[in-house]
C-alpha positions as CSV (number, residue, x, y, z in Angstrom):
1,M,87.3,76.4,94.1
2,E,90.0,79.1,93.9
3,N,93.6,78.0,93.2
4,K,95.8,79.2,96.0
5,T,99.5,79.7,96.0
6,I,101.9,79.4,98.9
7,W,103.8,82.7,99.5
8,L,107.0,83.3,101.4
9,I,107.3,86.7,103.0
10,D,110.8,87.4,104.3
11,H,110.7,90.4,106.6
12,K,111.6,92.4,109.7
13,A,109.0,93.5,112.2
14,T,108.8,95.2,115.6
15,L,107.6,93.2,118.5
16,S,105.4,94.6,121.3
17,E,106.4,93.4,124.8
18,Y,103.1,91.4,124.9
19,S,103.6,89.7,121.5
20,P,103.4,85.9,121.7
21,M,106.4,85.9,119.3
22,N,108.5,87.8,121.9
23,P,109.9,85.3,124.5
24,D,113.0,87.3,125.3
25,G,112.1,91.0,125.5
26,S,113.3,91.8,121.9
27,S,112.4,94.9,120.0
28,W,112.3,93.3,116.6
29,I,112.3,90.0,114.8
30,L,113.5,88.6,111.4
31,G,111.3,85.9,110.0
32,V,109.6,84.2,107.1
33,C,105.9,84.1,107.0
34,V,104.5,81.2,105.0
35,L,100.9,81.4,103.9
36,S,98.4,80.6,101.1
37,A,96.6,83.2,99.1
38,I,95.1,83.6,95.6
39,N,97.5,86.3,94.7
40,K,100.3,88.6,96.0
41,D,97.9,91.4,97.1
42,N,95.8,88.9,99.1
43,A,99.0,87.4,100.6
44,L,100.0,90.9,101.8
45,I,96.5,91.4,103.3
46,K,96.8,88.1,105.2
47,F,100.3,88.8,106.3
48,N,99.3,92.2,107.7
49,A,96.4,90.5,109.6
50,F,98.9,87.9,111.0
51,L,101.2,90.7,112.2
52,N,98.4,92.5,113.9
53,S,97.2,89.3,115.6
54,E,100.7,88.7,116.9
55,E,101.2,92.3,118.1
56,M,103.9,93.0,115.5
57,E,104.4,95.9,113.1
58,L,106.1,95.6,109.8
59,I,109.5,97.4,109.4
60,E,110.6,96.0,106.0
61,I,109.8,93.3,103.5
62,Y,113.0,91.9,102.1
63,E,111.3,89.5,99.6
64,I,107.9,88.2,98.7
65,K,107.7,85.3,96.3
66,E,105.7,82.3,95.3
67,Y,106.9,79.0,96.8
68,R,107.3,76.2,94.3
69,A,108.5,73.0,95.9
70,N,110.3,71.5,92.9
71,E,112.1,74.8,92.2
72,F,112.7,76.1,95.8
73,K,116.4,76.5,96.5
74,D,117.5,78.7,99.3
75,E,121.2,79.1,100.1
76,S,120.6,79.4,103.8
77,R,120.0,77.1,106.7
78,R,116.3,77.8,106.7
79,T,115.5,75.7,103.7
80,K,114.3,72.7,105.7
81,Q,112.1,74.9,107.9
82,I,110.5,76.6,104.9
83,N,109.9,73.3,103.1
84,N,108.2,71.9,106.2
85,A,106.1,75.0,106.8
86,A,105.0,75.0,103.1
87,R,103.9,71.4,103.4
88,L,101.9,72.2,106.5
89,V,100.3,75.3,104.9
90,N,99.4,73.2,101.9
91,Q,97.7,70.6,104.1
92,D,95.7,72.8,106.5
93,G,95.9,76.4,105.1
94,E,97.1,77.9,108.4
95,T,99.8,80.5,108.3
96,C,103.2,79.4,109.6
97,Y,106.1,81.5,110.9
98,V,109.6,80.2,110.5
99,F,113.3,81.0,110.9
100,A,112.7,83.7,113.4
101,R,115.6,85.6,114.8
102,T,115.0,88.2,117.5
103,S,117.1,91.3,118.3
104,E,118.1,89.7,121.6
105,A,119.1,86.4,120.0
106,M,121.1,88.3,117.4
107,A,122.9,90.3,120.1
108,D,123.8,87.1,121.9
109,I,125.2,85.6,118.7
110,D,127.2,88.8,118.0
111,G,128.4,88.8,121.6
112,D,129.6,85.2,121.4
113,A,131.4,85.9,118.1
114,N,133.3,88.8,119.8
115,N,134.3,86.6,122.7
116,D,136.1,84.0,120.5
């Protein structure tokens, strides 16, 4: 049996209007894809297949790294989501998508900040 690693791929991608990840008519999304793979190259292949299946196209990868539960420390609010997704990926091997922020959601946040 091959030893698989859990990978975190922090990225930005476009969304088609028919993407199941696009509930609000956004043009792009920021997210973290959590998946298991035997190495970084295989993780990128699985990630690209996931994007295609969700009608998304990669714009930029900000970071790709191995997840290590006892060493994982993220200074953002997404830590709990990533830890939970990694646990699920470890249990069933399915790819998880977490901490998604769409272009429309970000515009709403920016608009609310400007109204304060």
